[in-house]
C-alpha positions as CSV (number, residue, x, y, z in Angstrom):
1,M,0.1,0.0,0.0
2,A,1.4,3.4,-1.0
3,S,1.8,6.1,1.6
4,T,0.0,9.4,1.0
5,A,2.7,11.3,2.7
6,P,6.3,10.9,2.2
7,L,8.0,8.8,4.9
8,T,10.8,9.6,6.8
9,G,13.2,8.1,9.1
10,S,13.2,4.6,10.0
11,E,9.6,4.1,8.4
12,L,11.4,5.0,4.9
13,I,14.1,2.5,5.2
14,D,11.5,0.0,6.4
15,C,9.4,0.5,3.3
16,A,12.4,1.0,1.2
17,R,13.8,-2.2,2.0
18,A,10.6,-4.1,2.2
19,N,10.0,-2.8,-1.5
20,S,13.6,-3.3,-2.8
21,P,13.1,-6.1,-4.8
22,K,10.8,-4.5,-7.1
23,G,12.8,-1.7,-8.2
24,I,13.4,1.8,-7.2
25,K,10.3,3.5,-9.0
26,I,7.6,1.3,-6.8
27,A,9.7,1.9,-3.8
28,A,9.7,5.4,-4.5
29,S,6.0,5.5,-4.9
30,R,4.8,3.3,-2.2
31,C,6.9,5.2,0.3
32,G,5.1,8.2,-0.6
33,Y,7.5,10.0,-3.1
34,G,5.7,9.4,-6.4
35,E,8.1,9.6,-9.1
36,D,10.6,11.9,-7.6
37,I,13.3,9.3,-7.6
38,A,16.0,12.0,-6.6
39,A,14.0,13.5,-3.5
40,F,13.5,9.3,-2.5
41,E,16.9,8.9,-2.4
42,A,18.3,12.1,-0.8
43,A,15.7,11.1,1.9
44,L,16.9,7.7,2.3
45,H,20.5,8.8,2.6
46,Q,19.2,11.7,5.2
47,A,17.5,9.0,6.9
48,G,20.3,6.7,7.2
49,E,22.5,9.3,8.3
50,H,19.9,10.1,11.4
51,L,20.0,6.3,12.2
52,G,23.5,5.7,11.7
53,I,23.2,3.6,8.8
54,E,25.1,4.2,5.5
55,I,23.0,4.7,2.6
56,N,24.4,6.4,-0.4
57,R,22.1,5.0,-2.8
58,F,18.9,2.7,-3.2
59,E,20.9,0.2,-4.6
60,D,22.7,-0.2,-0.6
61,L,19.4,-1.6,0.6
62,I,18.6,-4.4,-2.0
63,H,22.2,-5.6,-1.2
64,S,21.8,-5.3,2.5
65,A,18.7,-7.0,2.6
66,S,19.8,-10.1,0.6
67,D,22.9,-10.5,2.5
68,R,20.6,-10.8,6.0
69,Q,18.5,-13.1,4.2
70,E,21.7,-15.5,3.2
71,T,22.9,-15.7,6.8
72,G,22.2,-18.3,9.3
73,I,21.2,-21.9,9.7
74,D,18.5,-24.2,8.6
75,V,17.6,-26.5,11.8
76,A,15.2,-29.4,11.2
77,P,15.0,-33.1,12.0
78,D,16.7,-36.0,9.6
79,S,13.2,-37.5,9.0
80,P,9.7,-37.0,9.9
81,S,9.7,-39.6,12.6
82,D,12.5,-37.8,14.3
83,L,10.1,-35.1,15.1
């Protein structure tokens, strides 16, 4: 769902990360920036500075989101009877 007002701070970063797989145009629109990609990226940079996160451009969110998903281990029984 698209925001009616431009998001800022952690809400902007969360929205942008959640929509990063769909691309910058959709993420900007859903975060309340419409087609103003430059304002969207500037707001992301500012939000990152405020929260102590380095965000130079939208692509930084894509890489950080995919890096987080690849970490960790799968824990499961060897077979259904071992449950």
